[in-house]
matplotlib code that plots the C-alpha trace (Angstrom):
import matplotlib.pyplot as plt

x = [31.9, 33.3, 33.1, 36.4, 36.5, 37.1, 39.8, 43.5, 45.9, 46.8, 43.3, 42.5, 45.4, 43.8, 40.0, 39.4, 37.7, 37.0, 34.2, 33.3, 31.4, 28.6, 31.0, 32.1, 35.7, 38.2, 40.9, 40.2, 39.0, 41.2, 39.1, 41.2, 38.9, 38.9, 35.2, 31.9, 28.4, 25.0, 21.7, 20.3, 21.2, 19.4, 21.6, 24.7, 23.6, 22.7, 26.2, 27.9, 26.0, 26.9, 23.1, 23.9, 26.9, 29.2, 32.3, 32.6, 36.2, 39.1, 41.2, 38.8, 38.0, 38.1, 36.8, 40.3, 41.9, 38.9, 39.3, 43.2, 42.3, 39.7, 42.0, 44.7, 42.2, 41.4, 45.0, 45.9, 42.8, 41.9, 38.4, 39.4, 42.5, 43.6, 46.0, 48.7, 51.0, 54.0, 55.2, 56.4, 53.1, 51.6, 54.1, 53.7, 49.6, 49.4, 51.3, 50.3, 46.4, 46.3, 48.7, 48.5, 50.8, 51.6, 51.5, 54.3, 55.5, 57.7, 59.7, 62.4, 65.7, 66.1, 64.1, 64.6, 66.3, 63.1, 60.9, 63.2, 63.1, 59.6, 59.6, 62.4, 62.6, 59.0, 56.8, 58.6, 58.0, 54.1, 54.9, 54.9, 57.5, 59.3, 61.5, 63.7, 64.3, 66.1, 63.3, 64.6, 64.2, 60.8, 62.1, 63.3, 59.8, 58.3, 60.8, 59.9, 56.2, 54.8, 51.3, 51.1, 52.2, 49.6, 51.6, 54.1, 55.8, 58.1, 59.3, 60.1, 62.4, 64.1, 65.9, 68.7, 69.8, 66.9, 66.6, 63.3, 60.9, 58.5, 55.3, 52.8, 54.8, 55.0, 51.2, 50.3, 52.4, 50.9, 47.2, 48.1, 49.0, 46.0, 48.3, 48.1, 51.0, 51.8, 53.9, 55.6, 55.6, 57.4, 60.4, 58.2, 55.3, 51.7, 52.5, 55.3, 54.1, 50.6, 50.9, 47.3, 47.1, 49.9, 48.0, 49.0, 46.4, 47.7, 49.8, 51.2, 53.3, 55.3, 53.5, 56.5, 58.3, 57.1, 53.4, 54.4, 57.4, 58.5, 60.0, 57.1, 55.1, 55.4, 52.5, 51.9, 48.8, 47.4, 45.2, 43.4, 40.1, 37.0, 36.7, 40.2, 40.2, 37.0, 37.8, 41.5, 42.6, 39.6, 39.4, 43.3, 43.5, 40.6, 41.9, 45.5, 45.4, 48.2, 45.9, 47.2, 46.6, 44.2, 46.8, 49.2, 46.3, 45.8, 49.4, 49.3, 46.2, 48.3, 51.2, 49.2, 48.2, 51.6, 52.7, 52.9, 54.7, 57.3, 57.8, 58.0, 60.7, 62.6, 62.5, 63.8, 66.7, 67.4, 67.8, 70.4, 72.2, 72.2, 73.7, 76.4, 77.4, 77.2, 80.3, 82.4, 85.7, 85.2, 82.2, 82.3, 78.5, 75.6, 72.0, 69.0, 65.7, 65.3, 68.8, 69.4, 72.5, 70.1, 70.3, 66.4, 65.8, 63.1, 61.2, 61.5, 60.0, 57.2, 56.0, 57.1, 55.9, 59.0, 62.6, 61.8, 63.4, 66.0, 69.4, 72.3, 76.0, 79.1, 82.2, 85.5, 87.6, 85.0, 83.7, 86.5, 86.2, 82.3, 82.4, 84.8, 82.4, 79.3, 81.2, 82.1, 78.7, 77.6, 73.9, 72.9, 72.3, 73.1, 70.0, 68.6, 65.1, 63.9, 61.3, 61.9, 61.9, 65.5, 68.1, 69.2, 72.1, 73.0, 75.4, 73.1, 75.8, 76.3, 72.7, 69.5, 71.1, 73.5, 71.9, 72.2, 75.1, 78.2, 77.1, 73.7, 74.8, 77.3, 74.5, 72.3, 75.0, 75.2, 78.8, 80.9, 81.2, 77.5, 75.6, 71.8, 70.8, 67.0, 67.0, 65.0, 63.6, 66.6, 67.9, 69.3, 72.3, 73.2, 72.8, 75.1, 77.7, 77.6, 78.1, 80.8, 82.9, 82.3, 83.6, 86.6, 87.3, 86.8, 89.3]
y = [41.9, 40.1, 41.5, 43.6, 41.3, 38.4, 40.0, 39.1, 42.0, 42.7, 43.0, 45.4, 47.5, 48.1, 48.3, 49.0, 52.4, 53.4, 55.9, 56.7, 60.0, 60.2, 59.8, 56.3, 56.9, 54.0, 55.8, 57.4, 61.0, 63.8, 66.4, 69.6, 71.7, 73.6, 73.8, 72.3, 73.7, 73.2, 73.1, 75.3, 76.9, 74.0, 71.6, 73.4, 73.6, 69.6, 68.8, 70.8, 69.2, 65.9, 65.0, 64.8, 63.0, 64.8, 67.0, 70.4, 71.6, 70.0, 70.4, 68.1, 65.7, 65.3, 62.6, 61.8, 61.7, 59.7, 56.8, 56.7, 56.6, 53.8, 51.9, 51.9, 50.9, 47.8, 46.7, 47.5, 46.0, 49.4, 51.1, 54.6, 56.8, 60.3, 61.0, 63.8, 66.1, 64.1, 61.0, 63.4, 65.0, 61.7, 60.9, 64.1, 64.0, 60.3, 61.3, 64.8, 64.2, 61.9, 63.2, 66.4, 67.9, 65.3, 62.3, 59.9, 58.5, 55.4, 55.0, 52.7, 54.5, 53.2, 55.8, 57.8, 61.3, 63.4, 61.0, 61.2, 64.9, 64.9, 62.5, 63.9, 67.7, 68.7, 67.0, 68.1, 71.6, 70.9, 69.1, 65.5, 63.2, 60.6, 57.6, 56.0, 52.3, 49.3, 48.2, 44.8, 44.5, 43.8, 44.2, 47.6, 48.5, 47.2, 49.0, 52.3, 52.1, 54.8, 55.5, 58.3, 56.4, 56.7, 56.0, 53.6, 54.4, 52.2, 51.4, 47.9, 47.2, 50.3, 53.0, 52.5, 49.4, 47.1, 45.8, 44.3, 45.0, 42.1, 44.0, 41.7, 41.6, 45.5, 45.7, 43.4, 45.3, 48.7, 47.4, 45.9, 49.4, 51.2, 52.8, 52.6, 51.6, 53.4, 51.5, 53.1, 50.3, 52.1, 49.6, 46.5, 48.0, 46.7, 43.8, 42.3, 43.1, 43.9, 45.4, 45.6, 41.9, 41.7, 44.1, 47.6, 50.2, 52.7, 52.4, 55.1, 55.5, 57.8, 57.3, 59.1, 55.8, 52.6, 53.6, 56.2, 54.5, 56.6, 59.8, 62.1, 63.1, 63.7, 62.1, 60.2, 58.4, 57.4, 54.3, 53.0, 52.2, 54.4, 55.0, 56.3, 58.4, 60.2, 60.7, 61.6, 62.4, 63.9, 67.4, 67.6, 67.0, 69.2, 72.3, 72.0, 71.3, 68.6, 67.4, 65.6, 67.4, 65.6, 65.5, 63.7, 61.3, 60.5, 59.7, 57.5, 55.6, 55.0, 53.8, 51.4, 49.6, 48.6, 48.1, 44.4, 43.9, 46.4, 45.7, 41.7, 42.3, 44.6, 42.1, 39.4, 41.6, 42.7, 39.2, 38.4, 41.5, 40.4, 37.0, 38.7, 41.2, 38.7, 36.8, 39.7, 40.5, 44.0, 44.1, 44.0, 43.1, 42.8, 43.4, 42.1, 40.7, 38.1, 36.7, 33.8, 35.8, 38.5, 38.3, 38.2, 36.0, 34.0, 37.1, 38.1, 35.0, 35.0, 38.7, 39.7, 37.9, 39.1, 40.6, 44.2, 46.1, 47.6, 46.5, 47.9, 46.9, 48.1, 48.7, 48.1, 51.2, 53.6, 56.7, 57.1, 53.5, 54.0, 57.2, 55.5, 52.6, 55.1, 57.2, 54.3, 53.2, 53.8, 52.4, 52.9, 56.6, 58.6, 59.9, 59.8, 59.0, 55.2, 52.9, 54.2, 52.4, 53.5, 52.0, 54.6, 54.4, 56.8, 57.3, 57.5, 59.0, 61.8, 62.3, 61.1, 60.6, 63.3, 65.3, 62.3, 62.6, 60.4, 58.4, 57.9, 56.7, 54.4, 53.0, 52.3, 50.7, 53.7, 53.5, 55.7, 52.8, 51.8, 52.3, 52.0, 50.7, 51.0, 48.4, 49.5, 47.8, 47.5, 44.2, 42.4, 41.4, 45.0, 46.0, 43.0, 43.9, 47.5, 46.6, 44.3, 46.8, 49.4, 47.0, 46.3, 50.0, 50.4, 47.6]
z = [67.4, 70.5, 73.9, 74.9, 78.1, 75.8, 73.7, 73.9, 74.6, 71.0, 70.1, 72.9, 71.9, 68.5, 69.2, 73.0, 73.8, 70.2, 69.9, 66.4, 65.1, 62.9, 60.1, 61.0, 60.4, 60.6, 62.4, 65.8, 65.2, 66.6, 68.3, 68.5, 70.5, 73.9, 74.6, 73.9, 73.1, 74.7, 73.2, 76.0, 79.5, 81.1, 79.3, 80.3, 84.0, 83.8, 82.5, 85.0, 87.7, 86.4, 85.6, 81.9, 80.4, 78.0, 77.8, 79.4, 78.7, 77.3, 80.6, 82.1, 79.4, 75.5, 73.2, 71.8, 75.2, 76.4, 74.0, 74.8, 78.6, 77.9, 75.8, 78.5, 81.2, 79.1, 78.7, 82.3, 84.0, 85.6, 86.1, 85.4, 84.2, 83.6, 80.9, 81.7, 79.9, 80.7, 82.7, 85.3, 85.6, 86.2, 88.9, 90.8, 90.4, 91.6, 94.7, 95.5, 94.9, 97.9, 100.5, 103.0, 105.4, 108.3, 105.8, 105.3, 101.9, 101.6, 98.3, 96.9, 96.7, 93.1, 91.2, 88.3, 89.2, 88.8, 90.8, 93.7, 93.6, 93.8, 97.0, 98.8, 97.8, 96.6, 99.0, 102.3, 101.0, 101.7, 105.1, 103.7, 105.3, 103.3, 103.8, 101.0, 101.4, 99.8, 97.4, 97.2, 101.0, 102.2, 105.7, 105.1, 103.8, 107.1, 109.3, 107.5, 108.2, 110.6, 111.8, 109.3, 106.1, 103.4, 100.2, 98.9, 95.7, 93.6, 89.9, 88.9, 86.9, 88.1, 86.1, 85.4, 87.3, 86.3, 89.9, 90.7, 93.7, 94.7, 94.0, 95.6, 99.0, 99.0, 98.2, 100.8, 103.2, 102.2, 102.5, 106.0, 107.0, 105.3, 102.5, 98.8, 96.4, 93.3, 90.7, 88.0, 85.3, 82.4, 82.0, 82.0, 79.7, 80.4, 78.0, 80.3, 83.8, 85.3, 88.8, 89.6, 89.2, 91.8, 94.3, 93.2, 93.7, 91.0, 88.0, 86.1, 82.8, 80.9, 77.6, 76.0, 76.0, 74.7, 74.2, 71.9, 70.9, 68.0, 69.7, 68.9, 71.8, 75.7, 77.9, 80.9, 82.4, 85.8, 86.3, 89.3, 90.7, 89.8, 93.4, 93.9, 90.7, 91.8, 95.3, 94.9, 91.4, 89.7, 91.5, 91.7, 87.9, 87.1, 89.1, 88.5, 84.8, 84.0, 81.0, 77.9, 74.4, 72.1, 69.4, 71.7, 72.8, 69.0, 68.5, 71.6, 70.2, 67.0, 69.0, 71.1, 67.8, 67.3, 71.0, 71.1, 67.8, 68.7, 72.4, 71.5, 68.9, 71.0, 74.0, 71.7, 70.5, 74.1, 75.1, 72.4, 73.3, 76.8, 75.9, 74.0, 76.7, 79.6, 78.6, 77.2, 78.9, 78.6, 80.9, 84.6, 85.0, 82.7, 84.2, 82.3, 84.1, 81.3, 81.9, 84.2, 85.6, 87.0, 90.9, 91.1, 88.2, 90.0, 90.9, 87.2, 86.1, 88.8, 88.2, 84.5, 81.3, 79.5, 80.0, 79.0, 76.2, 78.5, 79.8, 81.7, 81.8, 83.4, 81.1, 82.7, 82.9, 84.4, 82.5, 80.2, 78.7, 78.9, 76.8, 74.3, 73.8, 73.5, 71.1, 68.9, 68.3, 64.6, 64.6, 68.3, 68.9, 72.2, 73.9, 77.5, 76.0, 76.0, 74.6, 71.1, 67.7, 67.6, 69.9, 72.3, 74.8, 77.6, 80.6, 83.6, 86.1, 83.7, 82.4, 84.0, 87.5, 87.5, 90.2, 92.8, 95.2, 94.5, 97.7, 96.4, 93.1, 94.7, 96.9, 93.9, 91.8, 89.2, 88.6, 86.1, 83.8, 83.7, 80.5, 79.9, 76.6, 75.3, 72.5, 69.3, 66.2, 64.1, 62.9, 65.9, 63.9, 63.0, 66.6, 67.8, 65.1, 66.3, 70.0, 69.2, 67.1, 69.9, 72.6, 70.5, 70.4, 74.2, 75.1]

ax = plt.figure().add_subplot(projection="3d")
ax.plot(x, y, z, "-o")
ax.set_aspect("equal")
plt.show()
């Protein structure tokens, strides 16, 4: 078999990290166990001391979870990873494991609501300062830097407005100031964007989204260098216990096998829908990184390999017409989740970002008429017909 280093992404998503038991199973084995046995007291001592390789307790590591972590490392180009119980567990751990009272975090303003809560509500409770900046403006990042800045945090494309952040520029700035950059890469997926190649130190995902892709399991993952994981994340992870269940890890391994097929098809359909919506008279604006109308189209072409499975658009007439459009859909379903095989739609101002103030939503461009669409695997013609009839109802 060829070396995994020579495999292309679709092959890595199927084979990387696989460790078979003595039974030689085709599908990855699911190890539903809490603990592990030792041949002797001396062997237990050696394993706890790190002198002997092996698993100790499934809160620390598990064979099925380990396979998932290794496969994600291969596709992301990372040295080490820790899989978590949810995407938000990954966000919280990636920041909290490396900051202390008196440190300063800079984050882009355009973040998922719970991510902003961690930065501007949770971290200050432990003495960590923060600044929120316009992620699109590198000068805003520069102006926010302080002597005690240790972490930069961003998502790109952002949720739900799909604005982009120049990852390389922010990474260079972070490193110039002795800080690390964490990138939430959920909307792009590892297929459409590789933040580590652009200079990011840590990449995290809600694996609940595209990596599962079928609405089954919660999960998250944090990827970085082996040095960073061992120095900062490992002990935090070991003692606070945000670990992923082996059953969920097994589902994510199965999800990775079809990730490229699903994401490529969803992206193609999203592009067709973007073309349709861009010229519709019921729409104030349409935002899609793969469309020429995107205000950062040049950056999208430079740092992304595809336009994403996500798009956002603003219906004329505010909340009333947005709700009318959403309620008229027959194939596309209403849900705040994303990255699913089913096309899902939500109204961010009243769901995922409802806890932001009116001023913050206005600043981010989350209007009462904005709708976020996660494109699924249905026939693109059926999706287009559904959107067209819903737009006609909303007129």
